C-alpha positions in Angstrom: -31.1 -6.4 -20.6 -31.2 -2.7 -19.9 -29.0 -0.1 -21.6 -26.2 0.6 -19.2 -25.0 4.2 -18.7 -21.5 4.7 -19.8 -20.9 7.5 -17.3 -21.7 5.9 -13.9 -20.5 9.0 -12.0 -23.7 9.9 -10.1 -23.9 7.2 -7.5 -26.5 6.0 -5.0 -24.8 4.3 -2.0 -26.3 1.3 -0.1 -24.9 0.9 3.4 -25.8 -2.4 5.1 -26.5 -2.1 8.8 -24.7 -4.4 11.2 -27.0 -6.7 13.0 -27.8 -5.4 16.4 -26.3 -2.0 15.9 -29.5 -0.5 17.3 -29.3 2.8 15.4 -30.5 4.3 12.2 -27.0 4.5 10.7 -23.7 2.7 11.1 -21.6 3.8 14.1 -18.2 2.6 13.0 -17.3 5.0 10.2 -18.1 2.4 7.5 -20.6 4.7 5.7 -18.2 7.7 5.7 -15.4 5.6 4.5 -17.5 4.1 1.7 -18.5 7.6 0.6 -14.8 8.5 0.5 -14.1 5.4 -1.6 -16.8 6.5 -4.1 -15.5 10.0 -4.3 -12.0 8.7 -4.8 -13.2 6.7 -7.8 -14.6 9.9 -9.2 -18.3 9.5 -8.3 -20.6 12.2 -7.0 -22.9 11.0 -4.2 -26.6 11.3 -5.2 -28.0 9.7 -2.0 -27.1 7.2 0.8 -29.6 4.6 1.9 -29.0 2.4 4.9 -30.4 -1.2 4.9 -30.6 -3.6 7.8 -29.5 -6.9 6.5 -29.9 -9.5 9.3 -30.5 -12.3 6.8 -29.2 -11.4 3.3 -31.5 -12.3 0.4 -29.8 -15.0 -1.7 -31.1 -13.4 -4.9 -30.7 -9.6 -4.2 -28.8 -9.3 -0.9 -31.3 -6.7 0.4 -35.0 -7.3 0.9 -37.8 -6.5 -1.6 -39.1 -3.5 0.4 -35.7 -1.9 0.5 -35.2 -2.7 -3.1 -38.3 -0.7 -4.0 -37.0 2.2 -1.9 -33.6 2.1 -3.7 -35.3 2.1 -7.1 -37.5 5.1 -6.2 -34.5 7.1 -4.8 -32.4 6.3 -7.9 -35.2 7.5 -10.1 -35.7 10.7 -8.0 -32.0 11.6 -7.9 -31.0 10.5 -11.4 -28.4 8.2 -10.0 -26.9 6.0 -12.8 -24.7 3.8 -10.6 -25.6 1.8 -7.5 -22.7 1.1 -5.0 -23.2 -1.5 -2.3 -20.8 -1.5 0.7 -20.6 -5.3 0.8 -19.4 -8.2 -1.4 -22.1 -9.4 -3.7 -22.3 -12.8 -5.5 -22.5 -12.6 -9.3 -26.2 -13.6 -9.1 -27.0 -10.9 -6.6 -25.2 -8.3 -8.7 -27.0 -9.4 -11.9 -30.4 -9.5 -10.3 -30.0 -6.0 -8.7 -29.0 -4.6 -12.1 -32.0 -6.2 -13.7 -34.4 -4.8 -11.2 -32.8 -1.3 -10.7 -31.9 -0.9 -14.4 -28.6 0.6 -13.5 -25.1 -0.6 -13.1 -24.4 -2.2 -9.7 -20.9 -2.4 -8.2 -20.0 -4.0 -4.9 -17.2 -2.9 -2.5 -14.6 -5.2 -4.2 -15.5 -3.9 -7.6 -15.2 -0.3 -6.4 -11.8 -0.8 -4.8 -10.6 -2.5 -8.0 -11.7 0.5 -10.0 -9.8 2.9 -7.8 -6.7 0.7 -8.0 -7.0 0.7 -11.8 -7.0 4.5 -11.8 -4.0 4.8 -9.5 -1.6 2.2 -10.8 1.4 3.9 -12.5 4.2 1.3 -12.7 4.3 -1.6 -15.1 4.1 -4.0 -12.1 1.2 -2.2 -10.5 -0.8 -2.2 -13.8 -0.2 -5.9 -14.2 -1.3 -6.6 -10.6 -4.5 -4.5 -11.0 -5.4 -6.2 -14.3 -4.9 -9.6 -12.8 -7.2 -8.8 -9.8 -9.8 -7.4 -12.1 -9.8 -10.4 -14.4 -10.1 -12.8 -11.5 -13.0 -10.8 -10.2 -14.6 -10.6 -13.6 -14.3 -14.3 -14.3 -17.3 -15.1 -12.0 -19.4 -12.3 -13.7 -19.0 -13.0 -17.4 -22.4 -14.6 -17.7 -24.1 -11.3 -17.0 -23.2 -9.9 -20.4 -23.7 -13.0 -22.6 -27.2 -14.4 -21.7 -28.2 -14.0 -25.3 -25.4 -16.2 -26.6 -25.5 -19.2 -24.3 -26.8 -21.6 -26.9 -24.4 -23.7 -28.8 -23.4 -22.2 -32.1 -23.9 -24.4 -35.2 -26.7 -25.8 -37.3 -28.0 -22.5 -38.9 -26.4 -20.9 -41.9 -23.9 -18.3 -40.7 -23.9 -19.5 -37.1 -21.8 -22.7 -37.5 -18.8 -22.4 -35.2 -16.5 -24.3 -32.9 -19.3 -25.9 -30.9 -18.9 -23.8 -27.7 -20.9 -21.0 -26.3 -19.7 -17.4 -26.5 -19.5 -17.5 -22.7 -17.1 -20.5 -22.8 -15.0 -18.8 -25.4 -14.7 -15.7 -23.3 -13.8 -17.7 -20.2 -11.1 -19.5 -22.1 -9.7 -16.3 -23.5 -9.9 -14.7 -20.0 -8.0 -17.6 -18.4 -5.4 -17.3 -21.1 -4.8 -13.7 -20.2 -4.7 -14.5 -16.5 -2.0 -17.1 -17.1 0.0 -14.5 -19.2 -0.3 -11.9 -16.4 0.8 -14.4 -13.7 3.9 -15.4 -15.7 4.8 -11.7 -16.2 4.3 -10.9 -12.6 6.5 -13.9 -11.6 9.3 -12.4 -13.7 8.8 -9.0 -12.2 8.8 -10.5 -8.7 12.1 -12.3 -9.4 13.6 -8.9 -10.4 12.2 -7.2 -7.3 13.5 -10.0 -5.1 17.0 -9.5 -6.7 16.8 -5.8 -5.9 15.8 -6.5 -2.4 18.6 -9.0 -2.0 21.0 -6.3 -3.3 19.8 -4.0 -0.5 20.3 -6.8 2.0 23.8 -7.3 0.8 24.5 -3.6 1.3 23.6 -4.3 4.9 21.5 -1.2 5.0 18.5 -1.4 7.3 15.1 -1.6 5.6 12.2 0.4 6.9 8.7 0.3 5.5 5.8 2.7 5.9 2.5 0.9 6.5 -0.9 2.1 7.7 -4.5 2.7 6.9 -5.1 4.4 3.6 -5.0 8.3 3.7 -3.0 8.3 7.0 -0.3 10.3 5.5 2.4 7.7 4.6 3.4 9.4 1.3 3.6 12.8 2.9 5.9 11.4 5.6 7.9 9.6 3.0 8.5 12.9 1.1 9.4 14.7 4.3 12.0 12.1 5.2 13.5 11.6 1.8 13.1 15.0 0.1 11.3 13.1 -2.7 8.2 14.0 -4.6 6.1 10.8 -4.4 2.5 11.4 -5.2 0.5 12.4 -2.1 -3.1 13.5 -2.0 -6.0 13.7 0.5 -7.7 10.7 -1.0 -7.9 7.0 -0.5 -5.3 4.8 -2.1 -3.3 7.7 -3.5 -0.3 5.4 -3.5 -0.3 2.0 -5.1 3.2 1.4 -6.4 6.0 1.0 -3.8 8.7 3.6 -3.8 12.1 3.0 -2.2 14.6 5.7 -1.4 17.8 5.9 0.7 17.5 8.2 3.7 20.7 9.5 5.3 20.2 9.8 9.1 22.6 11.1 11.7 23.6 7.5 12.4 23.8 6.3 8.8 21.7 5.3 5.9 18.5 3.3 5.7 16.3 2.2 2.8 12.8 3.6 3.3 9.8 2.2 1.3 6.3 3.7 0.9 3.6 1.0 0.4 0.0 0.8 -0.5 -2.5 1.7 2.2 -4.7 -0.8 3.9 -8.5 -0.6 4.3 -11.1 -2.7 6.1 -12.2 -5.8 4.2 -9.4 -5.4 1.7 -10.4 -7.8 -1.2 -8.5 -11.0 -1.1 -7.9 -10.7 -4.9 -5.9 -7.6 -4.2 -3.9 -9.1 -1.3 -3.0 -12.0 -3.6 -2.2 -9.9 -6.7 -0.1 -7.4 -4.7 2.0 -10.0 -3.0 5.3 -8.6 -4.4 4.3 -5.0 -3.5 3.5 -6.1 0.0 6.9 -7.9 0.2 8.4 -4.5 1.0 6.5 -4.6 4.3 7.0 -8.3 4.8 10.8 -8.1 4.5 11.5 -4.9 6.4 13.6 -4.7 9.6 11.2 -2.2 11.1 7.7 -1.0 10.2 6.6 2.6 10.7 2.8 2.2 11.3 1.4 5.6 10.3 -1.8 6.6 11.9 -4.1 9.6 11.5 -4.0 11.0 15.0 -7.2 13.0 14.5 -9.2 10.1 13.3 -11.8 9.2 16.0 -11.7 5.6 14.8 -7.9 5.4 14.9 -7.8 2.4 17.4 -10.0 0.4 15.0 -7.8 1.4 12.1 -4.7 0.2 14.0 -6.4 -3.2 14.6 -7.4 -3.5 11.0 -3.9 -2.8 9.7 -2.4 -5.2 12.2 -4.9 -7.8 10.9 -3.7 -7.3 7.3 -0.1 -7.4 8.3 -0.7 -10.7 10.1 -2.4 -12.0 6.9 0.6 -11.2 4.7 3.2 -12.6 7.1 4.4 -9.3 8.6 2.7 -9.5 11.9 5.9 -10.2 13.9 8.0 -7.4 12.5 8.8 -4.7 15.1 6.7 -1.5 14.8 6.9 2.1 15.8 3.5 3.8 15.9 3.7 7.2 14.1 0.7 9.4 15.0 0.5 11.9 12.1 -1.6 15.0 11.5 -1.4 16.2 15.1 -1.9 19.8 13.8 -5.6 18.8 13.6 -5.6 18.2 17.4 -5.9 21.3 19.5 -2.9 21.8 21.8 -1.0 18.7 20.5 2.8 18.9 20.4 5.4 16.6 18.9 6.6 14.0 21.4 7.9 10.5 22.0 6.1 8.0 24.2 7.7 4.8 25.4 4.9 2.8 27.1 5.9 -0.1 29.3 5.6 -3.3 27.3 3.9 -1.5 24.3 4.9 -0.2 21.0 6.9 3.0 21.0 5.0 6.1 19.7 5.9 9.3 18.1 3.5 12.2 17.5 4.2 14.5 14.5 2.9 16.4 11.5 4.6 15.2 8.4 3.2 18.0 6.2 4.9 20.7 8.2 7.9 18.6 9.2 7.1 18.9 12.9 8.5 16.1 14.9 10.4 14.4 12.1 13.6 14.7 14.1 12.1 12.7 16.9 11.3 9.9 14.5 14.8 10.0 13.1 16.1 9.7 16.7 14.0 6.6 17.2 15.2 5.1 13.9 18.9 5.7 14.8 18.4 4.0 18.2 16.2 1.1 17.0 18.4 0.3 14.0 21.7 0.7 15.9 23.0 3.3 13.4 26.3 3.7 15.2 28.8 6.2 13.8 32.5 6.3 13.7 34.6 9.5 13.4 38.3 10.2 13.2 41.4 10.6 11.1 42.1 8.1 8.3 45.3 7.8 6.3 45.0 6.4 2.8 48.4 5.2 1.4 48.8 5.5 -2.3 48.1 1.9 -2.8 44.6 2.3 -1.4 43.9 6.0 -2.1 41.8 6.4 -5.3 39.1 3.8 -5.1 38.5 3.9 -1.4 38.7 7.7 -1.3 36.1 8.0 -4.1 33.7 5.6 -2.2 34.1 7.7 1.0 33.2 10.8 -1.0 30.2 9.1 -2.6 28.9 8.4 0.9 29.5 12.0 2.0 31.8 10.8 4.8 34.8 13.1 4.1 34.9 16.2 6.4 38.4 17.4 5.5 41.4 16.1 3.6 45.0 16.9 2.8 47.5 15.3 0.5 51.3 14.7 0.7 53.8 12.2 -0.5 52.5 9.6 2.0 49.0 9.7 0.5 45.7 11.2 1.6 44.9 12.3 5.2 41.2 12.4 5.8 38.8 13.3 8.6 35.8 11.0 8.2 32.4 10.6 9.7 30.4 7.6 8.5 28.1 4.9 9.9 29.6 1.7 11.2 27.6 -0.3 8.6 29.2 1.7 5.8 32.7 1.4 7.4 32.3 -2.3 7.9 31.3 -2.8 4.3 34.1 -0.7 2.9 36.6 -2.5 5.2 35.5 -5.8 3.7 35.9 -4.5 0.2 39.3 -3.0 1.0 40.5 -6.2 2.7 40.5 -4.5 6.2 43.2 -1.9 5.7 43.3 1.0 6.1 39.9 1.3 7.8 40.9 -1.3 10.4 42.4 1.4 12.4 39.0 3.0 13.0 36.9 -0.2 13.4 38.3 -1.5 16.7 37.1 1.7 18.5 33.5 0.3 18.2 32.6 -2.8 20.2 31.7 -5.8 18.0 28.4 -6.3 19.9 27.2 -2.9 18.8 27.9 -3.9 15.2 25.9 -7.0 15.7 23.0 -5.3 17.3 
């Protein structure tokens, strides 16, 4: 075996051509996206080679002539890593490494590496490690070809009677089982937290979209938070949930991992609890890079992943972000007949955010109630403190009869407080709002 470089930061990219594309380079943005993935992983691009693959080689995926071209280009540019924008079988990856004498990584391995760099939470790290181990399980043979014979017989080599490869696979499976059990516990905790939000009867909204569409920037603009946001693919892996106080009341807003074409199935499976934020939302804000020339393809790819994880039927609002990159574009709302409602904005500058908040208030029936509220002494302290915690008190006075308040709060909050207080004294305000509005 060759001596692998420990750096692997100077990469040569192999971009397979789609059969029948008829050009000298891909026309669907795949090559540019793959280069962005490589840069997001920390690699510098030494060269990009396109390869028409009408009938993949079972042993090396690309043909022998193209293989010689890749080897020559790698030698000329000093590339120490070969990245292939396609899934490779373990045998293909091993044979390519042997011939090219460089580390070879396919699309799945590259995305897994990026995820490993980005994960910050305990759950996210567990999910990434699980996906990596499951991917690695089929590739263990590559590193242990010299130890495949049974140990035993010779002095100093007597052992348990299994190959080193078998030992490694057994240990790897043990670790996979441990990670799955840990993730199951974390998922139970996350489910309990989501159920608590459901019990609070607060609408749940999730940001979804293609990676680098600006979800985290929009999340920060709406919540005043400081979630990590950067102009790179998969900047956000760990879901973040914050309460947002809108004009009509509060909602729970979650920022989720971005999608990408051909998202590895290992990641979809490993991140099932993370994706639950999208699957269990009342409304999805599908964030789109408005300046992306391939935005319609991106929308279709995100819809496909949402369908795969069981979130395809959840109502959506299309949020066209980054309109500052389109000459003459202004914030606006579109309500097409029979289609998904659209809003055009720039999250980075806060332009058009109020239009999105209007849509949320209307779609989520965030009805407000306002008026005077008298709190007798028997109900005053606990209920008054809760109203203050919600920021619902606009004015108040006190006399021997108790507290006299002017309140402004959402119907959802008022309904919940009324149940907790046994109906009185909030019941005087609640009849002013028709029950069908509450049920909407």
